[in-house]
Structures are given as C-alpha cells and as structure tokens.
OpenMM code with the backbone's topology and positions (N, CA, C; nanometers):
from openmm import Vec3, app, unit

residues = "MET HIS PHE VAL VAL THR ILE ASP GLY THR ALA ALA SER GLY LYS SER THR THR ALA ILE GLY VAL ALA GLU ARG LEU GLY LEU PHE TYR ILE ASP SER GLY ALA MET TYR ARG GLY VAL ALA LEU ALA VAL LEU ARG ALA GLY ILE ASP ILE THR ASP ARG HIS ALA ILE ALA ASN LEU ALA ARG LYS LEU LYS PHE".split()
positions = [
    Vec3(0.9351, 1.0232, 1.8722),
    Vec3(0.9717, 1.0688, 1.7386),
    Vec3(0.9031, 0.9835, 1.6339),
    Vec3(0.8456, 1.0422, 1.5359),
    Vec3(0.7819, 0.9715, 1.4256),
    Vec3(0.8577, 1.0014, 1.2940),
    Vec3(0.8762, 0.8974, 1.2152),
    Vec3(0.9353, 0.9176, 1.0851),
    Vec3(0.8886, 0.8103, 0.9909),
    Vec3(0.9036, 0.8342, 0.8638),
    Vec3(0.8660, 0.7444, 0.7591),
    Vec3(0.9847, 0.7201, 0.6718),
    Vec3(1.0095, 0.5943, 0.6367),
    Vec3(1.1174, 0.5556, 0.5465),
    Vec3(1.0510, 0.5034, 0.4214),
    Vec3(1.0862, 0.5582, 0.3080),
    Vec3(1.0363, 0.5034, 0.1793),
    Vec3(1.1512, 0.4585, 0.0960),
    Vec3(1.1265, 0.3519, 0.0178),
    Vec3(1.2318, 0.3002, -0.0705),
    Vec3(1.1735, 0.2891, -0.2079),
    Vec3(1.2467, 0.3469, -0.3047),
    Vec3(1.2037, 0.3507, -0.4420),
    Vec3(1.3030, 0.2820, -0.5304),
    Vec3(1.2589, 0.2266, -0.6380),
    Vec3(1.3486, 0.1607, -0.7321),
    Vec3(1.2732, 0.0973, -0.8464),
    Vec3(1.3457, 0.0403, -0.9387),
    Vec3(1.2866, -0.0248, -1.0527),
    Vec3(1.2278, -0.1602, -1.0141),
    Vec3(1.1485, -0.2201, -1.1050),
    Vec3(1.0903, -0.3496, -1.0787),
    Vec3(1.2003, -0.4548, -1.0542),
    Vec3(1.1720, -0.5384, -0.9586),
    Vec3(1.2583, -0.6534, -0.9255),
    Vec3(1.4006, -0.6091, -0.8828),
    Vec3(1.4101, -0.4925, -0.8197),
    Vec3(1.5414, -0.4427, -0.7789),
    Vec3(1.5729, -0.4729, -0.6319),
    Vec3(1.4759, -0.5338, -0.5614),
    Vec3(1.4988, -0.5697, -0.4251),
    Vec3(1.4420, -0.4710, -0.3234),
    Vec3(1.3455, -0.3932, -0.3613),
    Vec3(1.2860, -0.2902, -0.2731),
    Vec3(1.2217, -0.3567, -0.1518),
    Vec3(1.1412, -0.4567, -0.1730),
    Vec3(1.0714, -0.5205, -0.0569),
    Vec3(1.1734, -0.5924, 0.0348),
    Vec3(1.2687, -0.6619, -0.0246),
    Vec3(1.3675, -0.7278, 0.0568),
    Vec3(1.4455, -0.6315, 0.1405),
    Vec3(1.4823, -0.5202, 0.0786),
    Vec3(1.5556, -0.4145, 0.1499),
    Vec3(1.4698, -0.3558, 0.2610),
    Vec3(1.3419, -0.3237, 0.2274),
    Vec3(1.2497, -0.2608, 0.3236),
    Vec3(1.2282, -0.3499, 0.4431),
    Vec3(1.2093, -0.4801, 0.4192),
    Vec3(1.1869, -0.5749, 0.5292),
    Vec3(1.3084, -0.5773, 0.6183),
    Vec3(1.4294, -0.5828, 0.5582),
    Vec3(1.5486, -0.5851, 0.6387),
    Vec3(1.5713, -0.4580, 0.7209),
    Vec3(1.5440, -0.3435, 0.6581),
    Vec3(1.5561, -0.2149, 0.7281),
    Vec3(1.4605, -0.2099, 0.8443),
    Vec3(1.3338, -0.2517, 0.8193),
    Vec3(1.2330, -0.2464, 0.9239),
    Vec3(1.2716, -0.3366, 1.0392),
    Vec3(1.3223, -0.4562, 1.0121),
    Vec3(1.3634, -0.5461, 1.1145),
    Vec3(1.4789, -0.4873, 1.1979),
    Vec3(1.5753, -0.4360, 1.1276),
    Vec3(1.6964, -0.3836, 1.1943),
    Vec3(1.6617, -0.2651, 1.2826),
    Vec3(1.5750, -0.1804, 1.2352),
    Vec3(1.5379, -0.0568, 1.3118),
    Vec3(1.4208, -0.0749, 1.4055),
    Vec3(1.3611, -0.1936, 1.4062),
    Vec3(1.2405, -0.2139, 1.4908),
    Vec3(1.1199, -0.1394, 1.4448),
    Vec3(1.1026, -0.1280, 1.3097),
    Vec3(0.9921, -0.0554, 1.2542),
    Vec3(0.8927, -0.1513, 1.1922),
    Vec3(0.7737, -0.0958, 1.1600),
    Vec3(0.6771, -0.1718, 1.0860),
    Vec3(0.7070, -0.1686, 0.9379),
    Vec3(0.6828, -0.2785, 0.8679),
    Vec3(0.6950, -0.2802, 0.7226),
    Vec3(0.5552, -0.2796, 0.6659),
    Vec3(0.5255, -0.1838, 0.5825),
    Vec3(0.3927, -0.1727, 0.5155),
    Vec3(0.4137, -0.1806, 0.3668),
    Vec3(0.3499, -0.2783, 0.3038),
    Vec3(0.3576, -0.2972, 0.1591),
    Vec3(0.2465, -0.2163, 0.0976),
    Vec3(0.2782, -0.0898, 0.0645),
    Vec3(0.1749, 0.0009, 0.0074),
    Vec3(0.1254, -0.0455, -0.1272),
    Vec3(0.2104, -0.1155, -0.2035),
    Vec3(0.1637, -0.1697, -0.3362),
    Vec3(0.0569, -0.2734, -0.3157),
    Vec3(0.0709, -0.3574, -0.2121),
    Vec3(-0.0356, -0.4539, -0.1853),
    Vec3(-0.1621, -0.3864, -0.1413),
    Vec3(-0.1490, -0.2797, -0.0624),
    Vec3(-0.2680, -0.2051, -0.0208),
    Vec3(-0.3400, -0.1454, -0.1414),
    Vec3(-0.2586, -0.0836, -0.2350),
    Vec3(-0.3145, -0.0271, -0.3581),
    Vec3(-0.3883, -0.1300, -0.4357),
    Vec3(-0.3253, -0.2473, -0.4522),
    Vec3(-0.3912, -0.3532, -0.5281),
    Vec3(-0.5186, -0.4029, -0.4599),
    Vec3(-0.5165, -0.4039, -0.3261),
    Vec3(-0.6383, -0.4436, -0.2505),
    Vec3(-0.7507, -0.3478, -0.2702),
    Vec3(-0.7218, -0.2192, -0.2742),
    Vec3(-0.8286, -0.1180, -0.2995),
    Vec3(-0.8803, -0.1372, -0.4413),
    Vec3(-0.7904, -0.1596, -0.5364),
    Vec3(-0.8328, -0.1762, -0.6766),
    Vec3(-0.9244, -0.2965, -0.6885),
    Vec3(-0.8907, -0.4075, -0.6225),
    Vec3(-0.9727, -0.5281, -0.6284),
    Vec3(-1.1122, -0.5017, -0.5631),
    Vec3(-1.1112, -0.4328, -0.4505),
    Vec3(-1.2394, -0.3996, -0.3864),
    Vec3(-1.3284, -0.3075, -0.4719),
    Vec3(-1.2653, -0.2156, -0.5435),
    Vec3(-1.3412, -0.1264, -0.6368),
    Vec3(-1.4011, -0.2090, -0.7461),
    Vec3(-1.3240, -0.2995, -0.8016),
    Vec3(-1.3762, -0.3864, -0.9128),
    Vec3(-1.4913, -0.4762, -0.8605),
    Vec3(-1.4723, -0.5355, -0.7469),
    Vec3(-1.5770, -0.6232, -0.6927),
    Vec3(-1.7009, -0.5505, -0.6577),
    Vec3(-1.6880, -0.4224, -0.6147),
    Vec3(-1.8027, -0.3394, -0.5782),
    Vec3(-1.8736, -0.2797, -0.6997),
    Vec3(-1.8105, -0.2929, -0.8157),
    Vec3(-1.8689, -0.2326, -0.9378),
    Vec3(-1.8652, -0.0859, -0.9423),
    Vec3(-1.7695, -0.0233, -0.8726),
    Vec3(-1.7581, 0.1255, -0.8677),
    Vec3(-1.6951, 0.1733, -0.9962),
    Vec3(-1.7461, 0.2798, -1.0500),
    Vec3(-1.6893, 0.3447, -1.1669),
    Vec3(-1.5490, 0.3954, -1.1304),
    Vec3(-1.4441, 0.3571, -1.2090),
    Vec3(-1.3086, 0.3917, -1.1715),
    Vec3(-1.2814, 0.5418, -1.1807),
    Vec3(-1.3737, 0.6172, -1.2380),
    Vec3(-1.3528, 0.7622, -1.2440),
    Vec3(-1.4202, 0.8348, -1.1283),
    Vec3(-1.4929, 0.7575, -1.0418),
    Vec3(-1.5661, 0.8174, -0.9292),
    Vec3(-1.4730, 0.8206, -0.8064),
    Vec3(-1.3950, 0.9236, -0.7971),
    Vec3(-1.2933, 0.9400, -0.6922),
    Vec3(-1.3547, 0.9371, -0.5515),
    Vec3(-1.4708, 0.9968, -0.5370),
    Vec3(-1.5366, 1.0049, -0.4051),
    Vec3(-1.5811, 0.8648, -0.3614),
    Vec3(-1.6392, 0.7913, -0.4526),
    Vec3(-1.6856, 0.6535, -0.4142),
    Vec3(-1.5667, 0.5655, -0.3816),
    Vec3(-1.4582, 0.5805, -0.4580),
    Vec3(-1.3381, 0.4996, -0.4299),
    Vec3(-1.2795, 0.5376, -0.2951),
    Vec3(-1.2732, 0.6655, -0.2658),
    Vec3(-1.2174, 0.7083, -0.1380),
    Vec3(-1.3066, 0.6581, -0.0240),
    Vec3(-1.4358, 0.6677, -0.0381),
    Vec3(-1.5293, 0.6180, 0.0643),
    Vec3(-1.5095, 0.4663, 0.0899),
    Vec3(-1.4938, 0.3914, -0.0197),
    Vec3(-1.4701, 0.2490, -0.0034),
    Vec3(-1.3403, 0.2207, 0.0646),
    Vec3(-1.2354, 0.2919, 0.0240),
    Vec3(-1.0991, 0.2696, 0.0776),
    Vec3(-1.0972, 0.2966, 0.2254),
    Vec3(-1.1728, 0.3956, 0.2709),
    Vec3(-1.1772, 0.4281, 0.4175),
    Vec3(-1.2354, 0.3121, 0.4973),
    Vec3(-1.3202, 0.2321, 0.4378),
    Vec3(-1.3860, 0.1250, 0.5081),
    Vec3(-1.3054, -0.0061, 0.5127),
    Vec3(-1.2020, -0.0148, 0.4300),
    Vec3(-1.1251, -0.1395, 0.4182),
    Vec3(-1.0350, -0.1579, 0.5382),
    Vec3(-1.0151, -0.2812, 0.5796),
    Vec3(-0.9253, -0.3155, 0.6890),
    Vec3(-0.8078, -0.3954, 0.6312),
    Vec3(-0.6899, -0.3496, 0.6612),
    Vec3(-0.5696, -0.4204, 0.6107),
    Vec3(-0.4907, -0.4779, 0.7263),
] * unit.nanometer
topology = app.Topology()
chain = topology.addChain("A")
for resn in residues:
    res = topology.addResidue(resn, chain)
    for name in ("N", "CA", "C"):
        topology.addAtom(name, app.Element.getBySymbol(name[0]), res)
C-alpha cells in the first residue's frame, strides 16, 4: 500500500516537528519539500537560468540529487 501524508499550517506552527514525529511513529520517510524547493531555486540562480523559463528549470530540477 502506498500513501502520502501532507501537513499544512502557518509559519512556525510546528509542521516539521509534527511531520518528523508522525514519520517516526508510522515508520515512514520524512521529506522536507520546502528544502527541496529552496534547493532548486538556489541551483537555478547559480546556473543563471531565467526564472521565467519553465522548461529550463524543469530540466535542471530533474538532474538534481537530494
């Protein structure tokens, strides 16, 4: 069985703390998608890619290893 758990909330409301606890309790992986998003943004900036070029951004994101 495959499933995804997402947790949403306001800034500094304990989302990551809650997510880590839930993942540990249920034996799931915890993925910090915000960190991944920031990593892609940093890679785009470092590569000098135009932020309006969706195709170039997607191509770069596919090559990144997290």
